[in-house]
C-alpha positions as CSV (number, residue, x, y, z in Angstrom):
1,M,131.7,91.0,116.9
2,K,134.5,88.4,117.6
3,R,137.4,90.7,116.8
4,M,135.7,93.5,118.8
5,W,135.1,91.2,122.2
6,N,139.1,90.3,121.6
7,V,139.6,94.2,121.0
8,A,137.9,95.5,124.1
9,A,140.0,92.6,126.1
10,L,143.1,94.0,125.3
11,G,142.1,97.1,126.8
12,A,142.7,98.9,123.0
13,V,139.3,100.8,122.4
14,I,141.1,104.3,122.5
15,V,143.7,103.4,120.3
16,I,140.9,101.9,117.3
17,G,139.2,105.5,117.7
18,L,136.1,105.1,119.5
19,G,138.0,106.6,122.6
20,T,136.3,110.1,123.1
21,F,132.9,107.7,122.9
22,A,134.4,105.2,125.1
23,V,135.3,107.7,127.9
24,D,132.8,110.3,127.8
25,A,129.5,108.7,126.7
26,T,128.9,107.8,130.5
27,E,128.1,111.7,132.0
28,P,126.3,112.8,133.5
29,K,127.8,111.6,136.7
30,A,124.4,111.3,138.8
31,E,124.7,108.4,141.6
32,W,122.1,107.0,143.5
33,A,121.4,104.3,146.7
34,L,119.1,101.8,147.8
35,D,118.1,102.5,150.7
36,I,115.9,99.4,152.7
37,S,113.6,100.2,155.2
38,S,112.7,96.0,156.1
39,N,113.6,92.9,154.9
40,P,116.6,92.9,153.1
41,S,116.7,89.5,151.7
42,V,114.0,91.0,149.1
43,W,116.5,93.1,147.7
44,E,119.2,90.5,147.5
45,D,119.2,89.8,143.8
46,A,116.9,92.9,142.5
47,V,118.2,95.4,140.2
48,V,116.1,99.0,139.9
49,G,116.1,100.6,137.1
50,V,115.7,104.1,137.3
51,S,115.3,106.4,134.2
52,Y,115.2,110.2,133.2
53,S,114.2,112.2,130.8
54,T,112.3,116.0,130.2
55,E,111.5,117.2,126.3
56,N,114.9,118.9,126.0
57,D,117.2,116.2,127.8
58,I,118.4,112.6,126.4
59,E,117.1,109.8,128.7
60,Q,119.5,108.5,131.1
61,R,119.1,105.1,132.4
62,F,120.4,103.8,135.8
63,E,120.9,100.2,137.7
64,V,120.9,100.1,141.1
65,T,121.6,97.3,143.1
66,T,122.6,96.8,147.3
67,D,126.2,97.1,146.0
68,E,126.5,100.2,143.2
69,S,124.8,102.5,140.9
70,R,126.1,102.4,137.5
71,I,124.7,104.5,134.5
72,T,123.4,102.2,131.5
73,S,122.1,104.4,129.0
74,N,124.8,105.8,125.9
75,L,127.8,102.9,126.6
76,N,129.5,102.2,123.9
77,Y,128.2,99.4,122.1
78,I,131.2,97.1,123.9
79,A,130.3,98.0,127.5
80,E,126.9,97.1,126.5
81,G,127.6,94.1,125.1
82,L,129.5,93.0,127.9
83,R,126.7,94.1,130.8
84,Y,124.4,92.2,128.7
85,R,126.5,88.9,129.1
86,E,126.9,89.6,132.9
87,R,123.2,89.6,133.3
88,L,122.6,85.8,131.6
89,N,123.8,82.8,132.5
90,E,124.9,80.3,129.9
91,G,121.9,78.7,129.1
92,E,120.0,82.0,128.1
93,R,123.3,83.3,125.8
94,A,122.9,80.2,123.7
95,I,118.9,80.7,123.3
96,H,119.9,85.0,122.8
97,R,121.7,83.9,120.2
98,Q,119.6,81.6,118.5
99,M,116.6,84.5,118.5
100,N,118.8,87.1,117.4
101,G,120.5,85.4,114.6
102,M,117.0,85.2,113.2
103,T,114.8,88.3,111.3
104,Y,112.2,87.9,114.4
105,A,111.6,85.3,116.9
106,E,109.4,84.1,120.0
107,S,110.3,81.9,123.0
108,I,108.7,80.7,126.5
109,R,111.1,79.6,129.3
110,T,110.1,76.0,130.7
111,E,111.5,73.5,133.1
112,D,114.2,72.1,130.5
113,G,114.8,75.3,129.0
114,Y,113.4,77.6,126.1
115,I,111.1,76.7,123.3
116,G,110.3,79.0,120.5
117,V,110.0,79.8,117.1
118,G,111.4,82.4,114.2
119,Q,111.9,83.2,111.1
120,D,114.5,84.0,108.6
121,G,112.9,87.0,106.4
122,M,110.4,85.6,104.1
123,K,111.9,81.8,103.6
124,E,111.9,79.7,106.0
125,L,109.8,78.9,109.7
126,I,112.3,78.2,112.1
127,M,111.4,75.8,115.3
128,F,113.9,75.6,118.1
129,K,113.9,73.8,121.4
130,Q,116.5,73.8,124.3
131,E,116.6,70.2,126.6
132,D,118.4,70.6,130.1
133,G,118.8,74.1,129.4
134,E,121.9,73.7,126.8
135,K,121.7,72.2,124.0
136,L,119.7,73.9,121.2
137,S,117.4,71.2,118.1
138,T,116.2,73.3,115.5
139,F,114.0,72.7,112.5
140,S,113.0,74.4,109.5
141,F,109.6,74.7,107.3
142,D,109.9,76.1,103.5
143,A,108.1,79.5,103.5
144,S,107.3,78.4,99.7
145,D,104.6,76.3,101.3
146,S,101.7,78.7,101.3
147,K,100.7,77.9,104.9
148,I,104.4,78.8,106.3
149,Y,104.3,82.0,104.6
150,D,100.9,83.1,105.9
151,I,102.5,82.1,109.0
152,V,106.1,84.5,108.4
153,N,104.2,87.1,106.9
154,G,101.8,87.7,109.7
155,V,101.6,89.7,112.8
156,W,102.7,87.4,115.5
157,S,101.2,87.8,119.3
158,G,103.1,85.1,121.2
159,V,103.9,81.5,122.2
160,F,102.6,79.0,124.8
161,L,102.7,75.4,125.4
162,N,99.1,72.7,125.5
163,D,99.6,69.0,125.6
164,G,103.5,69.9,125.2
165,Q,102.9,71.2,121.6
166,L,104.0,74.5,120.7
167,N,101.7,77.2,119.9
168,L,102.1,80.3,117.7
169,I,99.1,82.8,118.2
170,Y,99.3,85.3,115.2
171,R,97.0,87.8,113.0
172,D,96.4,87.0,109.3
173,G,95.3,90.6,107.7
174,Y,96.7,93.4,107.6
175,D,96.1,96.0,110.8
176,G,92.7,98.1,110.5
177,G,91.2,95.7,107.8
178,E,87.7,94.1,108.4
179,D,89.3,91.1,106.9
180,V,91.6,90.6,110.1
181,K,91.6,87.4,111.6
182,T,93.1,86.1,114.8
183,M,95.1,82.5,113.9
184,L,96.8,79.5,115.6
185,A,99.5,77.2,114.8
186,T,100.1,74.8,116.5
187,F,103.9,72.4,115.8
188,N,103.9,68.6,116.6
189,Q,106.2,67.3,119.7
190,A,108.7,65.4,116.6
191,M,108.9,69.8,114.9
192,N,108.1,68.3,112.1
193,E,104.8,69.2,111.7
194,V,102.5,72.3,111.8
195,T,98.7,73.0,111.8
196,V,96.8,76.1,111.0
197,K,93.2,77.0,112.4
198,E,91.3,80.6,112.9
199,L,90.5,80.8,116.9
200,S,87.0,82.1,117.8
201,M,86.7,85.8,118.8
202,D,83.6,87.7,119.7
203,K,85.2,90.9,119.2
204,G,88.6,92.0,118.1
205,F,91.9,90.1,117.9
206,I,94.3,89.0,120.3
207,T,97.8,91.6,120.4
208,H,99.4,89.4,122.8
209,V,100.6,86.5,124.9
210,I,101.3,87.1,128.4
211,N,105.4,85.6,129.0
212,T,105.9,85.7,125.4
213,N,109.9,86.6,125.0
214,R,110.4,88.6,121.8
215,L,113.7,89.3,120.1
216,Y,116.0,91.7,122.2
217,N,114.4,91.0,124.6
218,T,114.8,87.5,125.8
219,D,115.4,88.1,129.3
220,V,111.3,87.9,130.7
221,P,112.0,85.9,133.9
222,S,109.1,83.5,134.2
223,Q,109.1,80.1,133.9
224,V,105.3,79.4,132.2
225,T,103.7,75.8,132.9
226,E,101.1,74.6,130.9
227,T,97.4,75.6,131.9
228,R,94.0,75.7,130.1
229,Y,93.5,78.9,130.3
230,I,96.5,81.5,128.1
231,P,96.3,85.3,129.1
232,V,96.1,86.9,126.0
233,G,95.6,90.8,125.5
234,V,93.0,91.7,123.0
235,S,92.2,94.7,121.0
236,S,89.5,96.3,118.7
237,Y,89.8,98.8,115.9
238,E,87.7,101.8,116.5
239,V,87.2,103.9,113.1
240,I,87.7,108.0,113.5
241,R,86.7,110.3,110.9
242,E,89.0,113.0,110.2
243,G,87.0,115.1,107.2
244,E,86.8,112.7,104.8
245,E,89.6,110.2,106.1
246,E,88.9,107.5,108.2
247,I,91.6,106.5,110.4
248,N,91.6,103.3,112.2
249,V,92.7,103.0,115.7
250,E,93.9,100.2,117.6
251,N,92.2,100.4,121.3
252,P,92.9,97.2,124.1
253,N,89.3,95.9,125.0
254,P,88.7,96.2,129.1
255,G,89.0,93.1,131.2
256,L,91.0,90.3,131.4
257,F,91.3,87.7,128.1
258,A,92.4,84.1,127.7
259,Y,92.2,81.6,125.4
260,D,90.4,78.6,126.5
261,T,92.3,75.5,124.9
262,K,89.6,73.2,125.8
263,M,86.9,75.0,124.4
264,G,89.3,76.6,121.7
265,K,88.2,80.1,122.0
266,V,89.2,83.3,123.5
267,V,87.0,83.8,126.7
268,Q,86.4,86.8,129.0
269,L,87.8,85.9,132.3
270,A,87.0,89.4,134.5
271,E,84.6,92.0,133.9
272,D,85.2,95.3,132.0
273,Q,87.6,97.4,134.0
274,G,90.5,99.0,133.9
275,F,94.0,97.0,135.2
276,W,97.4,99.0,136.0
277,D,99.2,95.7,135.1
278,Y,99.3,91.9,135.4
279,T,101.3,88.8,135.5
280,V,101.1,85.4,136.0
281,S,103.1,82.8,139.0
282,D,102.6,79.1,138.7
283,H,98.8,78.4,137.4
284,N,97.6,82.0,138.3
285,L,96.8,85.2,137.0
286,F,97.6,88.3,139.0
287,A,96.1,91.1,137.8
288,L,95.9,95.0,139.6
289,N,92.8,97.2,139.1
290,E,91.8,100.8,139.3
291,D,90.7,100.5,142.7
292,G,93.8,98.7,144.1
293,E,92.6,95.7,144.5
294,E,94.3,92.5,143.4
295,V,92.6,90.1,141.2
296,V,93.6,86.5,141.4
297,I,92.9,84.2,138.7
298,D,93.4,80.0,138.8
299,L,93.9,79.5,135.2
300,N,93.3,75.7,135.6
301,T,89.6,76.3,136.7
302,G,88.7,79.7,135.7
303,K,87.9,80.6,139.6
304,Q,88.9,84.1,140.7
305,M,89.1,85.7,144.3
306,T,89.5,89.6,144.6
307,R,91.4,91.3,147.7
308,K,92.2,94.8,148.6
309,V,96.2,95.5,148.3
310,L,96.6,99.1,147.7
311,D,94.7,101.9,149.6
312,S,95.3,104.1,146.3
313,V,97.7,103.1,143.0
314,D,99.7,106.1,142.4
315,D,102.4,103.6,140.1
316,A,102.2,100.1,140.3
317,F,103.7,97.2,138.2
318,Y,104.6,93.4,138.5
319,S,107.6,92.0,138.5
320,N,109.4,88.7,139.8
321,G,106.0,87.2,140.7
322,R,105.5,90.2,143.1
323,L,103.6,93.6,143.1
324,Y,105.9,96.6,143.4
325,Q,104.1,100.6,144.0
326,T,106.6,103.3,143.7
327,R,105.7,107.2,145.3
328,Q,107.6,109.8,144.9
329,A,109.1,111.5,148.8
330,K,110.7,114.5,149.6
331,D,114.5,112.6,149.4
332,G,113.4,109.7,147.1
333,V,111.3,107.5,145.5
334,V,109.9,104.9,148.0
335,I,109.0,101.5,146.7
336,D,107.0,99.5,148.4
337,V,106.9,95.4,147.9
338,Y,103.6,93.0,147.9
339,E,103.6,89.4,147.8
340,D,100.0,87.0,148.6
341,G,98.6,90.3,149.2
342,K,100.4,91.5,152.1
343,Q,103.3,94.2,152.3
344,I,106.9,92.4,152.7
345,S,109.2,95.1,152.2
346,S,110.0,98.7,151.7
347,A,112.9,100.6,150.5
348,A,114.2,104.0,148.6
349,I,115.9,104.8,145.7
350,T,117.9,108.5,147.1
351,P,120.3,110.9,145.6
352,E,123.6,110.7,146.3
353,N,125.1,114.0,144.4
354,E,124.2,116.9,143.4
355,D,123.5,115.4,139.5
356,A,121.0,113.0,141.4
357,R,119.3,115.6,143.0
358,D,118.5,117.8,140.0
359,M,117.1,114.9,138.3
360,L,114.6,113.1,141.3
361,K,111.5,114.6,140.4
362,Q,111.8,113.7,137.0
363,I,112.5,109.8,137.5
364,N,110.6,106.3,136.9
365,V,111.5,103.2,138.5
366,D,111.4,100.0,137.8
367,V,112.5,96.3,139.7
368,R,113.6,93.1,138.1
């Protein structure tokens, strides 16, 4: 990889045989613009992702900012790597290298930097911690220990901090089996011991922990603060019979759930209802339900409030602690931005050339 970076720096990509791919991979040449209607400061550091695909066409992806529009799909891997490096600061590059050097890894970002756990195949479990956003320290656990082997062999759901200690939630047992258990591994602050226990669940199992960074996705921006309630996703298996065959299908449990660190069990924070999306900012959980109402839950006390945000929910999502709603318009895709229950800005992704206009009715938009 280092040699390839040097070749790219010398401008010799075509000479080594990547010429045609490097030149032509960016077709088609659709161009987009970000037209801001109000409060431009909201969009100063924002990147709008635009994706286009149909049943017959390969997906095309673009990044649009206030300054430029660029295609990001089907680039040669040198261009992809250079682009990814541009998005990471030095501390993020260090944690990216650490996590991608493992078979699998998960982490969270704290005030001091990233902390997480990964594995080297089925041989080792590796805990890592970043200090002052730079220096990384690690500790390895040999998977010849049966307890450690069960962890590396489990299905990982995510990590969180409690009393300064890193915790990993994982499933013990294979998908669909009646013996599936949700487990909790706790690493001490010295990073040289780990204890394991089963979590109490009324129904189902934990599928994910909110704000966990996973391998190849090390850019979750939210900084995690310690709270009593740790928001998690919960699912259950439903048995479907097709003739003589039984199939286990995983279905998300309706509502909002959290692991209660004080009681040591999983609890339901919000009643059985459907939610479009949810996120954590500071010590609050924000979730948008199907009626356009935002549920706000204090993760230290469990207290909650509900406020009306959207009149209709067409397509909405959370990013960077804000709520975004997108809707198709005649000349583009409108993006409305909400914060603390109020609209603070509006903008639109609009086509700049014929290639983009041909894609307009079939694009999806996200913001980071």
